[in-house]
PANUTI-474523 format. One record per atom (N, C-alpha, C): residue in three letters; y, z negated, x; residue number from 1; chain. Coordinates in nm, 2 decimals, m for minus. Each point is the difference from the previous one (the first is absolute). Layout:
% residues N
+---------+--------+--------+--------+-----+--------+
: residuo :      v :      w :      u : num : cadena :
+---------+--------+--------+--------+-----+--------+
:     ALA :      Y :      Z :      X : NUM :      A :
...
+---------+--------+--------+--------+-----+--------+
***
This chain:
% residues 115
+---------+--------+--------+--------+-----+--------+
: residuo :      v :      w :      u : num : cadena :
+---------+--------+--------+--------+-----+--------+
:     UNK :  m0.12 :   0.00 :   0.08 :   1 :      A :
:     UNK :   0.12 :   0.00 :  m0.08 :   1 :      A :
:     UNK :   0.13 :   0.00 :   0.09 :   1 :      A :
:     UNK :  m0.01 :  m0.06 :   0.11 :   2 :      A :
:     UNK :   0.12 :  m0.01 :   0.09 :   2 :      A :
:     UNK :   0.05 :   0.14 :   0.04 :   2 :      A :
:     UNK :  m0.09 :   0.09 :   0.03 :   3 :      A :
:     UNK :   0.03 :   0.13 :   0.04 :   3 :      A :
:     UNK :   0.07 :   0.08 :  m0.11 :   3 :      A :
:     UNK :  m0.05 :  m0.02 :  m0.12 :   4 :      A :
:     UNK :   0.06 :   0.06 :  m0.12 :   4 :      A :
:     UNK :   0.14 :  m0.04 :  m0.02 :   4 :      A :
:     UNK :   0.02 :  m0.14 :   0.01 :   5 :      A :
:     UNK :   0.13 :  m0.06 :  m0.02 :   5 :      A :
:     UNK :   0.10 :   0.05 :   0.10 :   5 :      A :
:     UNK :  m0.04 :   0.01 :   0.13 :   6 :      A :
:     UNK :   0.08 :   0.05 :   0.11 :   6 :      A :
:     UNK :   0.05 :   0.14 :  m0.03 :   6 :      A :
:     UNK :  m0.08 :   0.09 :  m0.05 :   7 :      A :
:     UNK :   0.04 :   0.14 :  m0.03 :   7 :      A :
:     UNK :   0.09 :   0.00 :  m0.11 :   7 :      A :
:     UNK :  m0.03 :  m0.08 :  m0.11 :   8 :      A :
:     UNK :   0.09 :   0.00 :  m0.11 :   8 :      A :
:     UNK :   0.14 :  m0.06 :   0.03 :   8 :      A :
:     UNK :   0.00 :  m0.10 :   0.08 :   9 :      A :
:     UNK :   0.13 :  m0.06 :   0.04 :   9 :      A :
:     UNK :   0.08 :   0.10 :   0.09 :   9 :      A :
:     UNK :  m0.07 :   0.07 :   0.08 :  10 :      A :
:     UNK :   0.07 :   0.10 :   0.09 :  10 :      A :
:     UNK :   0.07 :   0.10 :  m0.08 :  10 :      A :
:     UNK :  m0.06 :   0.04 :  m0.12 :  11 :      A :
:     UNK :   0.06 :   0.10 :  m0.08 :  11 :      A :
:     UNK :   0.09 :  m0.06 :  m0.11 :  11 :      A :
:     UNK :   0.03 :  m0.13 :   0.00 :  12 :      A :
:     UNK :   0.08 :  m0.06 :  m0.10 :  12 :      A :
:     UNK :   0.15 :   0.01 :   0.03 :  12 :      A :
:     UNK :   0.03 :   0.05 :   0.11 :  13 :      A :
:     UNK :   0.15 :   0.02 :   0.04 :  13 :      A :
:     UNK :   0.04 :   0.15 :  m0.01 :  13 :      A :
:     UNK :   0.11 :   0.02 :  m0.07 :  14 :      A :
:     UNK :   0.04 :   0.14 :  m0.02 :  14 :      A :
:     UNK :   0.02 :   0.08 :   0.13 :  14 :      A :
:     UNK :   0.06 :  m0.06 :   0.10 :  15 :      A :
:     UNK :   0.02 :   0.07 :   0.13 :  15 :      A :
:     UNK :  m0.14 :   0.03 :   0.07 :  15 :      A :
:     UNK :  m0.10 :  m0.08 :  m0.02 :  16 :      A :
:     UNK :  m0.13 :   0.03 :   0.06 :  16 :      A :
:     UNK :  m0.06 :   0.12 :  m0.08 :  16 :      A :
:     UNK :   0.02 :   0.00 :  m0.13 :  17 :      A :
:     UNK :  m0.05 :   0.12 :  m0.08 :  17 :      A :
:     UNK :   0.07 :   0.12 :   0.05 :  17 :      A :
:     UNK :   0.13 :  m0.01 :   0.02 :  18 :      A :
:     UNK :   0.08 :   0.12 :   0.04 :  18 :      A :
:     UNK :  m0.05 :   0.05 :   0.14 :  18 :      A :
:     UNK :  m0.03 :  m0.09 :   0.09 :  19 :      A :
:     UNK :  m0.05 :   0.03 :   0.13 :  19 :      A :
:     UNK :  m0.14 :   0.08 :  m0.01 :  19 :      A :
:     UNK :  m0.08 :  m0.05 :  m0.09 :  20 :      A :
:     UNK :  m0.13 :   0.07 :  m0.02 :  20 :      A :
:     UNK :   0.02 :   0.14 :  m0.05 :  20 :      A :
:     UNK :   0.09 :   0.01 :  m0.10 :  21 :      A :
:     UNK :   0.03 :   0.13 :  m0.06 :  21 :      A :
:     UNK :   0.05 :   0.10 :   0.11 :  21 :      A :
:     UNK :   0.09 :  m0.05 :   0.09 :  22 :      A :
:     UNK :   0.05 :   0.09 :   0.10 :  22 :      A :
:     UNK :  m0.10 :   0.04 :   0.10 :  22 :      A :
:     UNK :  m0.09 :  m0.10 :   0.04 :  23 :      A :
:     UNK :  m0.10 :   0.03 :   0.10 :  23 :      A :
:     UNK :  m0.11 :   0.09 :  m0.06 :  23 :      A :
:     UNK :   0.00 :   0.02 :  m0.13 :  24 :      A :
:     UNK :  m0.09 :   0.10 :  m0.06 :  24 :      A :
:     UNK :   0.04 :   0.14 :   0.04 :  24 :      A :
:     UNK :   0.13 :   0.02 :   0.03 :  25 :      A :
:     UNK :   0.06 :   0.13 :   0.03 :  25 :      A :
:     UNK :   0.01 :   0.03 :   0.15 :  25 :      A :
:     UNK :   0.02 :  m0.11 :   0.08 :  26 :      A :
:     UNK :   0.01 :   0.03 :   0.15 :  26 :      A :
:     UNK :  m0.01 :  m0.14 :   0.07 :  26 :      A :
:     UNK :  m0.05 :   0.02 :   0.13 :  27 :      A :
:     UNK :   0.00 :  m0.11 :   0.09 :  27 :      A :
:     UNK :   0.14 :  m0.04 :   0.04 :  27 :      A :
:     UNK :   0.04 :  m0.13 :   0.00 :  28 :      A :
:     UNK :   0.14 :  m0.03 :   0.03 :  28 :      A :
:     UNK :   0.00 :  m0.12 :   0.09 :  28 :      A :
:     UNK :   0.12 :  m0.01 :   0.08 :  29 :      A :
:     UNK :   0.02 :  m0.12 :   0.08 :  29 :      A :
:     UNK :   0.09 :  m0.09 :  m0.08 :  29 :      A :
:     UNK :   0.02 :  m0.12 :   0.06 :  30 :      A :
:     UNK :   0.08 :  m0.11 :  m0.07 :  30 :      A :
:     UNK :   0.14 :   0.05 :  m0.02 :  30 :      A :
:     UNK :   0.06 :   0.07 :   0.09 :  31 :      A :
:     UNK :   0.14 :   0.05 :  m0.02 :  31 :      A :
:     UNK :   0.01 :   0.10 :  m0.11 :  31 :      A :
:     UNK :  m0.09 :   0.08 :  m0.02 :  32 :      A :
:     UNK :   0.00 :   0.10 :  m0.11 :  32 :      A :
:     UNK :  m0.02 :  m0.07 :  m0.13 :  32 :      A :
:     UNK :  m0.09 :  m0.10 :  m0.01 :  33 :      A :
:     UNK :  m0.01 :  m0.08 :  m0.12 :  33 :      A :
:     UNK :   0.12 :  m0.08 :  m0.03 :  33 :      A :
:     UNK :   0.06 :  m0.06 :   0.10 :  34 :      A :
:     UNK :   0.13 :  m0.07 :  m0.02 :  34 :      A :
:     UNK :   0.10 :   0.09 :  m0.06 :  34 :      A :
:     UNK :   0.02 :   0.12 :   0.06 :  35 :      A :
:     UNK :   0.10 :   0.09 :  m0.05 :  35 :      A :
:     UNK :  m0.03 :   0.04 :  m0.15 :  35 :      A :
:     UNK :  m0.12 :   0.03 :  m0.03 :  36 :      A :
:     UNK :  m0.04 :   0.04 :  m0.14 :  36 :      A :
:     UNK :   0.03 :  m0.12 :  m0.10 :  36 :      A :
:     UNK :  m0.04 :  m0.12 :   0.04 :  37 :      A :
:     UNK :   0.01 :  m0.11 :  m0.09 :  37 :      A :
:     UNK :   0.14 :  m0.07 :   0.00 :  37 :      A :
:     UNK :   0.07 :   0.02 :   0.11 :  38 :      A :
:     UNK :   0.13 :  m0.06 :   0.02 :  38 :      A :
:     UNK :  m0.01 :  m0.15 :   0.00 :  38 :      A :
:     UNK :  m0.10 :  m0.05 :   0.07 :  39 :      A :
:     UNK :  m0.02 :  m0.15 :   0.03 :  39 :      A :
:     UNK :  m0.01 :  m0.02 :   0.15 :  39 :      A :
:     UNK :   0.01 :  m0.12 :   0.04 :  40 :      A :
:     UNK :   0.00 :  m0.03 :   0.14 :  40 :      A :
:     UNK :  m0.14 :   0.03 :   0.07 :  40 :      A :
:     UNK :   0.01 :   0.03 :   0.13 :  41 :      A :
:     UNK :  m0.12 :   0.03 :   0.07 :  41 :      A :
:     UNK :  m0.10 :  m0.12 :   0.00 :  41 :      A :
:     UNK :   0.05 :  m0.12 :   0.01 :  42 :      A :
:     UNK :  m0.09 :  m0.11 :  m0.01 :  42 :      A :
:     UNK :  m0.07 :  m0.01 :  m0.13 :  42 :      A :
:     UNK :   0.07 :   0.03 :  m0.11 :  43 :      A :
:     UNK :  m0.07 :   0.00 :  m0.13 :  43 :      A :
:     UNK :  m0.11 :   0.11 :  m0.01 :  43 :      A :
:     UNK :   0.03 :   0.11 :   0.05 :  44 :      A :
:     UNK :  m0.10 :   0.11 :   0.00 :  44 :      A :
:     UNK :  m0.12 :  m0.05 :   0.08 :  44 :      A :
:     UNK :   0.02 :  m0.05 :   0.12 :  45 :      A :
:     UNK :  m0.11 :  m0.05 :   0.08 :  45 :      A :
:     UNK :  m0.08 :  m0.11 :  m0.07 :  45 :      A :
:     UNK :   0.06 :  m0.09 :  m0.07 :  46 :      A :
:     UNK :  m0.07 :  m0.10 :  m0.07 :  46 :      A :
:     UNK :  m0.09 :   0.06 :  m0.11 :  46 :      A :
:     UNK :   0.06 :   0.10 :  m0.07 :  47 :      A :
:     UNK :  m0.07 :   0.06 :  m0.11 :  47 :      A :
:     UNK :  m0.12 :   0.08 :   0.06 :  47 :      A :
:     UNK :   0.02 :   0.07 :   0.11 :  48 :      A :
:     UNK :  m0.11 :   0.07 :   0.06 :  48 :      A :
:     UNK :  m0.11 :  m0.09 :   0.05 :  48 :      A :
:     UNK :   0.03 :  m0.12 :   0.05 :  49 :      A :
:     UNK :  m0.10 :  m0.09 :   0.04 :  49 :      A :
:     UNK :  m0.09 :  m0.05 :  m0.11 :  49 :      A :
:     UNK :   0.07 :  m0.03 :  m0.12 :  50 :      A :
:     UNK :  m0.08 :  m0.04 :  m0.12 :  50 :      A :
:     UNK :  m0.09 :   0.11 :  m0.04 :  50 :      A :
:     UNK :   0.05 :   0.12 :  m0.01 :  51 :      A :
:     UNK :  m0.08 :   0.12 :  m0.04 :  51 :      A :
:     UNK :  m0.12 :   0.02 :   0.10 :  51 :      A :
:     UNK :   0.03 :  m0.02 :   0.13 :  52 :      A :
:     UNK :  m0.10 :   0.02 :   0.10 :  52 :      A :
:     UNK :  m0.11 :  m0.10 :  m0.02 :  52 :      A :
:     UNK :   0.04 :  m0.13 :  m0.02 :  53 :      A :
:     UNK :  m0.10 :  m0.11 :  m0.01 :  53 :      A :
:     UNK :  m0.09 :   0.02 :  m0.13 :  53 :      A :
:     UNK :   0.06 :   0.07 :  m0.10 :  54 :      A :
:     UNK :  m0.08 :   0.02 :  m0.12 :  54 :      A :
:     UNK :  m0.09 :   0.13 :   0.01 :  54 :      A :
:     UNK :   0.01 :   0.07 :   0.11 :  55 :      A :
:     UNK :  m0.08 :   0.12 :   0.02 :  55 :      A :
:     UNK :   0.05 :   0.12 :  m0.06 :  55 :      A :
:     UNK :   0.13 :   0.00 :  m0.04 :  56 :      A :
:     UNK :   0.06 :   0.11 :  m0.07 :  56 :      A :
:     UNK :   0.07 :   0.10 :   0.10 :  56 :      A :
:     UNK :   0.05 :  m0.05 :   0.11 :  57 :      A :
:     UNK :   0.07 :   0.08 :   0.10 :  57 :      A :
:     UNK :  m0.05 :  m0.03 :   0.14 :  57 :      A :
:     UNK :   0.00 :   0.11 :   0.08 :  58 :      A :
:     UNK :  m0.04 :  m0.02 :   0.14 :  58 :      A :
:     UNK :   0.11 :   0.07 :   0.09 :  58 :      A :
:     UNK :  m0.01 :  m0.02 :   0.13 :  59 :      A :
:     UNK :   0.10 :   0.06 :   0.08 :  59 :      A :
:     UNK :  m0.07 :   0.06 :   0.13 :  59 :      A :
:     UNK :   0.07 :   0.08 :   0.07 :  60 :      A :
:     UNK :  m0.04 :   0.06 :   0.12 :  60 :      A :
:     UNK :   0.12 :   0.02 :   0.09 :  60 :      A :
:     UNK :  m0.02 :  m0.05 :   0.13 :  61 :      A :
:     UNK :   0.10 :   0.02 :   0.10 :  61 :      A :
:     UNK :  m0.01 :   0.14 :   0.06 :  61 :      A :
:     UNK :   0.11 :   0.07 :   0.01 :  62 :      A :
:     UNK :   0.01 :   0.13 :   0.06 :  62 :      A :
:     UNK :   0.12 :   0.00 :   0.09 :  62 :      A :
:     UNK :  m0.02 :  m0.03 :   0.13 :  63 :      A :
:     UNK :   0.11 :  m0.01 :   0.09 :  63 :      A :
:     UNK :   0.09 :  m0.12 :  m0.04 :  63 :      A :
:     UNK :   0.12 :   0.03 :  m0.02 :  64 :      A :
:     UNK :   0.10 :  m0.11 :  m0.04 :  64 :      A :
:     UNK :   0.00 :  m0.03 :  m0.15 :  64 :      A :
:     UNK :  m0.07 :   0.09 :  m0.08 :  65 :      A :
:     UNK :   0.00 :  m0.01 :  m0.14 :  65 :      A :
:     UNK :  m0.12 :  m0.08 :  m0.05 :  65 :      A :
:     UNK :   0.03 :  m0.08 :  m0.11 :  66 :      A :
:     UNK :  m0.11 :  m0.07 :  m0.07 :  66 :      A :
:     UNK :   0.00 :   0.07 :  m0.14 :  66 :      A :
:     UNK :  m0.10 :   0.07 :  m0.03 :  67 :      A :
:     UNK :   0.00 :   0.08 :  m0.12 :  67 :      A :
:     UNK :  m0.09 :  m0.07 :  m0.10 :  67 :      A :
:     UNK :   0.05 :  m0.02 :  m0.12 :  68 :      A :
:     UNK :  m0.08 :  m0.07 :  m0.11 :  68 :      A :
:     UNK :  m0.05 :   0.11 :  m0.10 :  68 :      A :
:     UNK :  m0.12 :  m0.03 :  m0.05 :  69 :      A :
:     UNK :  m0.06 :   0.10 :  m0.10 :  69 :      A :
:     UNK :  m0.09 :  m0.08 :  m0.09 :  69 :      A :
:     UNK :  m0.04 :   0.06 :  m0.11 :  70 :      A :
:     UNK :  m0.09 :  m0.07 :  m0.09 :  70 :      A :
:     UNK :  m0.14 :  m0.02 :   0.07 :  70 :      A :
:     UNK :  m0.05 :  m0.12 :  m0.02 :  71 :      A :
:     UNK :  m0.14 :  m0.02 :   0.05 :  71 :      A :
:     UNK :  m0.10 :   0.08 :  m0.08 :  71 :      A :
:     UNK :  m0.12 :   0.01 :   0.05 :  72 :      A :
:     UNK :  m0.10 :   0.07 :  m0.07 :  72 :      A :
:     UNK :  m0.07 :  m0.08 :  m0.10 :  72 :      A :
:     UNK :   0.03 :  m0.13 :   0.00 :  73 :      A :
:     UNK :  m0.06 :  m0.09 :  m0.10 :  73 :      A :
:     UNK :  m0.13 :  m0.06 :   0.04 :  73 :      A :
:     UNK :  m0.04 :   0.03 :   0.13 :  74 :      A :
:     UNK :  m0.13 :  m0.04 :   0.05 :  74 :      A :
:     UNK :  m0.01 :  m0.15 :   0.02 :  74 :      A :
:     UNK :   0.11 :  m0.07 :   0.01 :  75 :      A :
:     UNK :   0.00 :  m0.14 :   0.02 :  75 :      A :
:     UNK :  m0.02 :  m0.08 :  m0.13 :  75 :      A :
:     UNK :   0.03 :   0.06 :  m0.11 :  76 :      A :
:     UNK :   0.00 :  m0.07 :  m0.13 :  76 :      A :
:     UNK :  m0.03 :   0.10 :  m0.11 :  76 :      A :
:     UNK :  m0.10 :  m0.03 :  m0.08 :  77 :      A :
:     UNK :  m0.03 :   0.09 :  m0.12 :  77 :      A :
:     UNK :   0.12 :  m0.01 :  m0.10 :  77 :      A :
:     UNK :   0.07 :  m0.11 :   0.00 :  78 :      A :
:     UNK :   0.11 :  m0.02 :  m0.09 :  78 :      A :
:     UNK :   0.12 :   0.09 :   0.04 :  78 :      A :
:     UNK :   0.02 :   0.00 :   0.13 :  79 :      A :
:     UNK :   0.11 :   0.08 :   0.06 :  79 :      A :
:     UNK :  m0.03 :   0.15 :  m0.02 :  79 :      A :
:     UNK :  m0.13 :   0.03 :   0.02 :  80 :      A :
:     UNK :  m0.04 :   0.14 :  m0.02 :  80 :      A :
:     UNK :   0.02 :   0.05 :  m0.14 :  80 :      A :
:     UNK :  m0.04 :  m0.08 :  m0.10 :  81 :      A :
:     UNK :   0.02 :   0.03 :  m0.14 :  81 :      A :
:     UNK :   0.14 :   0.02 :  m0.04 :  81 :      A :
:     UNK :   0.08 :  m0.10 :   0.04 :  82 :      A :
:     UNK :   0.14 :   0.00 :  m0.04 :  82 :      A :
:     UNK :   0.08 :   0.12 :   0.07 :  82 :      A :
:     UNK :  m0.03 :   0.03 :   0.13 :  83 :      A :
:     UNK :   0.06 :   0.11 :   0.06 :  83 :      A :
:     UNK :  m0.03 :   0.13 :  m0.07 :  83 :      A :
:     UNK :  m0.13 :   0.01 :  m0.04 :  84 :      A :
:     UNK :  m0.04 :   0.12 :  m0.07 :  84 :      A :
:     UNK :   0.08 :   0.02 :  m0.13 :  84 :      A :
:     UNK :   0.01 :  m0.11 :  m0.08 :  85 :      A :
:     UNK :   0.07 :   0.00 :  m0.12 :  85 :      A :
:     UNK :   0.15 :   0.02 :   0.02 :  85 :      A :
:     UNK :   0.06 :  m0.06 :   0.10 :  86 :      A :
:     UNK :   0.14 :   0.01 :   0.02 :  86 :      A :
:     UNK :   0.05 :   0.14 :   0.03 :  86 :      A :
:     UNK :  m0.10 :   0.08 :   0.05 :  87 :      A :
:     UNK :   0.04 :   0.14 :   0.03 :  87 :      A :
:     UNK :   0.05 :   0.07 :  m0.13 :  87 :      A :
:     UNK :  m0.05 :  m0.04 :  m0.11 :  88 :      A :
:     UNK :   0.04 :   0.06 :  m0.13 :  88 :      A :
:     UNK :   0.10 :  m0.08 :  m0.08 :  88 :      A :
:     UNK :   0.00 :  m0.13 :   0.02 :  89 :      A :
:     UNK :   0.09 :  m0.09 :  m0.07 :  89 :      A :
:     UNK :   0.14 :   0.01 :   0.05 :  89 :      A :
:     UNK :   0.09 :  m0.01 :  m0.09 :  90 :      A :
:     UNK :   0.15 :   0.00 :   0.03 :  90 :      A :
:     UNK :   0.06 :   0.13 :   0.04 :  90 :      A :
:     UNK :  m0.08 :   0.11 :   0.00 :  91 :      A :
:     UNK :   0.05 :   0.12 :   0.05 :  91 :      A :
:     UNK :   0.11 :   0.06 :  m0.09 :  91 :      A :
:     UNK :   0.01 :  m0.04 :  m0.12 :  92 :      A :
:     UNK :   0.10 :   0.05 :  m0.09 :  92 :      A :
:     UNK :   0.12 :  m0.09 :  m0.01 :  92 :      A :
:     UNK :   0.00 :  m0.11 :   0.07 :  93 :      A :
:     UNK :   0.11 :  m0.10 :   0.00 :  93 :      A :
:     UNK :   0.12 :   0.06 :   0.07 :  93 :      A :
:     UNK :   0.11 :   0.00 :  m0.06 :  94 :      A :
:     UNK :   0.12 :   0.06 :   0.07 :  94 :      A :
:     UNK :   0.03 :  m0.06 :   0.13 :  94 :      A :
:     UNK :  m0.01 :  m0.13 :   0.01 :  95 :      A :
:     UNK :   0.02 :  m0.07 :   0.13 :  95 :      A :
:     UNK :  m0.09 :   0.05 :   0.11 :  95 :      A :
:     UNK :  m0.13 :   0.02 :  m0.03 :  96 :      A :
:     UNK :  m0.09 :   0.05 :   0.10 :  96 :      A :
:     UNK :   0.03 :   0.14 :   0.03 :  96 :      A :
:     UNK :   0.03 :   0.08 :  m0.10 :  97 :      A :
:     UNK :   0.03 :   0.14 :   0.03 :  97 :      A :
:     UNK :   0.12 :   0.01 :   0.09 :  97 :      A :
:     UNK :   0.11 :  m0.08 :  m0.03 :  98 :      A :
:     UNK :   0.12 :   0.01 :   0.09 :  98 :      A :
:     UNK :  m0.03 :  m0.05 :   0.14 :  98 :      A :
:     UNK :  m0.09 :  m0.10 :   0.02 :  99 :      A :
:     UNK :  m0.03 :  m0.05 :   0.13 :  99 :      A :
:     UNK :  m0.08 :   0.11 :   0.08 :  99 :      A :
:     UNK :  m0.09 :   0.06 :  m0.07 : 100 :      A :
:     UNK :  m0.09 :   0.11 :   0.07 : 100 :      A :
:     UNK :   0.09 :   0.12 :   0.03 : 100 :      A :
:     UNK :   0.10 :   0.03 :  m0.08 : 101 :      A :
:     UNK :   0.09 :   0.11 :   0.02 : 101 :      A :
:     UNK :   0.08 :  m0.02 :   0.13 : 101 :      A :
:     UNK :   0.03 :  m0.13 :   0.03 : 102 :      A :
:     UNK :   0.08 :  m0.03 :   0.12 : 102 :      A :
:     UNK :  m0.08 :   0.02 :   0.13 : 102 :      A :
:     UNK :  m0.13 :  m0.01 :   0.00 : 103 :      A :
:     UNK :  m0.08 :  m0.01 :   0.12 : 103 :      A :
:     UNK :   0.02 :   0.12 :   0.09 : 103 :      A :
:     UNK :   0.00 :   0.12 :  m0.04 : 104 :      A :
:     UNK :   0.02 :   0.11 :   0.10 : 104 :      A :
:     UNK :   0.13 :   0.00 :   0.07 : 104 :      A :
:     UNK :   0.10 :  m0.08 :  m0.05 : 105 :      A :
:     UNK :   0.13 :   0.00 :   0.06 : 105 :      A :
:     UNK :   0.02 :  m0.12 :   0.09 : 105 :      A :
:     UNK :  m0.10 :  m0.09 :   0.01 : 106 :      A :
:     UNK :   0.00 :  m0.11 :   0.09 : 106 :      A :
:     UNK :  m0.07 :   0.04 :   0.13 : 106 :      A :
:     UNK :   0.08 :   0.01 :   0.10 : 107 :      A :
:     UNK :  m0.05 :   0.04 :   0.13 : 107 :      A :
:     UNK :   0.00 :  m0.11 :   0.10 : 107 :      A :
:     UNK :  m0.11 :  m0.04 :   0.05 : 108 :      A :
:     UNK :  m0.01 :  m0.12 :   0.09 : 108 :      A :
:     UNK :   0.09 :   0.02 :   0.12 : 108 :      A :
:     UNK :   0.02 :   0.12 :   0.05 : 109 :      A :
:     UNK :   0.08 :   0.02 :   0.12 : 109 :      A :
:     UNK :   0.15 :  m0.04 :  m0.03 : 109 :      A :
:     UNK :   0.04 :   0.00 :  m0.13 : 110 :      A :
:     UNK :   0.13 :  m0.03 :  m0.04 : 110 :      A :
:     UNK :   0.02 :  m0.15 :  m0.04 : 110 :      A :
:     UNK :  m0.10 :  m0.05 :  m0.07 : 111 :      A :
:     UNK :   0.01 :  m0.14 :  m0.05 : 111 :      A :
:     UNK :  m0.05 :  m0.10 :   0.10 : 111 :      A :
:     UNK :  m0.07 :   0.03 :   0.10 : 112 :      A :
:     UNK :  m0.06 :  m0.09 :   0.09 : 112 :      A :
:     UNK :   0.08 :  m0.01 :   0.13 : 112 :      A :
:     UNK :   0.12 :   0.06 :   0.00 : 113 :      A :
:     UNK :   0.08 :  m0.01 :   0.13 : 113 :      A :
:     UNK :   0.05 :  m0.14 :   0.01 : 113 :      A :
:     UNK :   0.02 :  m0.04 :   0.13 : 114 :      A :
:     UNK :   0.06 :  m0.13 :   0.03 : 114 :      A :
:     UNK :   0.15 :   0.01 :  m0.02 : 114 :      A :
:     UNK :   0.07 :  m0.11 :   0.02 : 115 :      A :
:     UNK :   0.15 :   0.00 :  m0.02 : 115 :      A :
:     UNK :   0.07 :   0.08 :   0.11 : 115 :      A :
+---------+--------+--------+--------+-----+--------+
***
């Protein structure tokens, strides 16, 4: 039951659901997610950690980049089932459509620059 509750709690936050919906469309770094959501980098990192611990998100280091993507669900049958359903859920929501429409215009080379 603990594993089920962990997955459900991970998806109980609107920003974490938004992150999952964006990662359905492309692999993203923290800076790109921060730009899309307009929240702090530390908040994005905390959300990603919760999603990762629930088996919903995974990451891969590629040089200086840490790229986040949807997990394959292999760590949890609950995560696997919900990820499969979320691919179809919320697709007609205006907020989700607007967020997904922004993604091609968010370029890591521009948003991840230092001061």
